[in-house]
C-alpha positions as a printed Julia matrix, in Angstrom:
177×3 Matrix{Float64}:
 -24.49   28.4    -5.68
 -21.67   27.3    -3.35
 -22.95   23.76   -3.01
 -21.4    22.33   -6.21
 -17.88   23.78   -5.67
 -17.91   22.64   -2.04
 -18.97   19.13   -3.05
 -16.29   19.01   -5.76
 -13.67   20.16   -3.24
 -14.77   17.55   -0.71
 -14.78   14.84   -3.39
 -11.33   15.87   -4.65
  -9.94   15.91   -1.09
  -9.86   12.1    -1.12
  -6.6    12.44   -3.07
  -5.02   13.9     0.08
  -4.91   10.28    1.34
  -2.4     9.27   -1.36
   0.69   10.55    0.52
  -0.38    8.4     3.49
  -0.5     5.3     1.3
   2.82    6.15   -0.33
   4.33    6.63    3.13
   3.02    3.22    4.13
   4.75    1.75    1.07
   7.99    3.32    2.3
   7.36    1.7     5.7
   6.88   -1.6     3.85
  10.38   -1.17    2.4
  11.69   -0.57    5.94
  10.0    -3.81    7.02
  11.74   -5.63    4.15
  15.13   -4.3     5.31
  14.34   -5.35    8.88
  13.18   -8.79    7.69
  16.41   -9.34    5.72
  18.44   -8.22    8.76
  16.54  -10.64   11.05
  16.87  -13.45    8.51
  20.62  -12.82    8.28
  20.88  -12.91   12.07
  18.9   -16.17   12.18
  21.07  -17.76    9.47
  24.31  -16.59   11.13
  23.34  -18.32   14.38
  21.54  -21.34   12.91
  24.21  -23.85   13.99
  25.01  -22.52   17.45
  21.57  -21.32   18.59
  19.26  -23.25   20.88
  15.93  -24.55   19.66
  14.17  -21.78   21.58
  16.39  -19.16   19.89
  15.54  -20.58   16.45
  11.82  -20.58   17.26
  12.05  -16.99   18.52
  13.89  -16.0    15.34
  11.25  -17.62   13.16
   8.5   -15.95   15.21
  10.21  -12.59   14.63
  10.14  -13.26   10.87
   6.47  -14.26   11.03
   5.72  -11.13   13.05
   7.39   -8.93   10.41
   5.53  -10.77    7.65
   2.19  -10.18    9.37
   3.02   -6.51    9.83
   3.91   -6.27    6.12
   0.63   -7.98    5.2
  -1.18   -5.49    7.39
   0.46   -2.58    5.56
  -0.51   -4.04    2.17
  -4.09   -4.61    3.26
  -4.38   -1.01    4.45
  -2.76    0.42    1.3
  -4.77   -1.57   -1.23
  -8.15   -1.55    0.43
  -7.76    2.01    1.75
  -6.88    3.32   -1.69
  -9.67    1.28   -3.29
 -12.29    2.32   -0.72
 -11.36    5.96   -0.18
  -9.43    7.26   -3.2
 -10.02    5.48   -6.49
 -10.92    2.09   -7.91
  -7.96   -0.02   -8.97
  -8.21   -1.49  -12.46
  -7.24   -5.17  -12.12
  -7.85   -6.04  -15.79
  -4.78   -7.39  -17.5
  -3.36   -8.66  -14.21
  -4.23  -12.38  -14.07
  -2.22  -12.9   -10.86
  -3.99  -10.04   -9.07
  -5.39  -11.37   -5.77
  -9.19  -11.18   -5.64
  -9.32   -9.61   -2.19
  -7.46   -6.47   -3.3
 -10.46   -5.03   -5.06
 -13.16   -6.64   -2.94
 -12.34   -5.68    0.64
 -14.92   -3.19    1.88
 -14.49   -1.09    5.01
 -16.01   -3.67    7.42
 -13.83   -6.35    5.81
 -10.8    -4.09    6.18
 -11.55   -3.64    9.89
 -11.87   -7.42   10.3
  -8.57   -8.11    8.52
  -6.8    -5.4    10.5
  -8.09   -6.72   13.79
  -7.2   -10.31   12.88
  -3.66   -9.22   12.01
  -3.3    -7.22   15.21
  -4.51  -10.21   17.27
  -2.04  -12.48   15.46
   0.84  -10.05   16.03
  -0.13   -9.71   19.68
  -0.29  -13.5    20.02
   3.22  -13.82   18.57
   4.55  -11.21   20.99
   2.91  -13.1    23.85
   4.37  -16.39   22.62
   7.82  -14.79   22.45
   7.44  -13.65   26.06
   6.4   -17.15   27.13
   9.41  -18.58   25.31
  11.67  -16.23   27.3
  10.36  -17.55   30.62
  12.52  -20.66   30.38
  15.56  -18.88   28.99
  15.61  -15.91   31.36
  18.18  -15.92   34.13
  16.98  -16.22   37.69
  15.48  -13.01   38.92
  15.16  -11.36   35.48
  11.69  -12.71   34.65
   9.11   -9.97   34.95
   5.69  -11.45   35.7
   4.07   -8.01   35.63
   5.18   -7.46   32.01
   3.83  -10.87   31.08
   0.55  -10.08   32.82
   0.21   -6.86   30.81
   0.98   -8.69   27.56
  -1.81  -11.16   28.35
  -4.21   -8.33   29.27
  -3.43   -6.37   26.09
  -3.8    -9.51   23.97
  -7.16  -10.31   25.56
  -8.32   -6.73   24.95
  -7.46   -7.2    21.26
  -9.25  -10.55   21.14
 -12.38   -9.21   22.85
 -12.29   -6.07   20.66
 -12.1    -8.27   17.56
 -15.06  -10.34   18.67
 -17.09   -7.21   19.46
 -16.12   -5.66   16.12
 -17.16   -8.8    14.24
 -20.4    -8.95   16.22
 -21.3    -5.3    15.55
 -20.44   -5.67   11.86
 -22.67   -8.75   11.68
 -25.51   -6.86   13.35
 -24.97   -3.91   10.99
 -24.92   -6.05    7.87
 -28.0    -7.97    9.03
 -29.78   -4.64    9.54
 -28.8    -3.49    6.05
 -30.0    -6.79    4.58
 -33.37   -6.46    6.32
 -33.76   -2.86    5.17
 -32.88   -3.86    1.61
 -35.49   -6.64    1.68
 -38.22   -4.21    2.76
 -37.71   -1.98   -0.27
């Protein structure tokens, strides 16, 4: 007697995720403001900055772009996978991935973005090695950046490997039926 109302309540509870996705869209707007600010800073110093400063500025813009992509991936695929299907009909410019990323694919894209962001942060730190004044270079911080980046890389490989094993297992089980 209670089973149906409980199941309906559980099924309806997926809509509680919507404020999270809307909040992420607000954070996307904050990233846009930050991107414009960084771009303005880069343009203001374009003629008097060193090559390393320009590269670091461009890397900061790429980093923000990757973070924004990450937010979009989470919003679209999270909403599609956990809340409700998105109707893409009538939208010829709608990217295919937006309605086709399943949860394992979402994990892969998230991990790839995190690894890329981590790599950019590491590259920025390496770029600062040459520009830092004597005595201000912190090799311990650089070591931790490398360690954290490698943890992300290894985690991504393990995640991809376990997803491949899981999908192979599902394929075998489907063939047996």
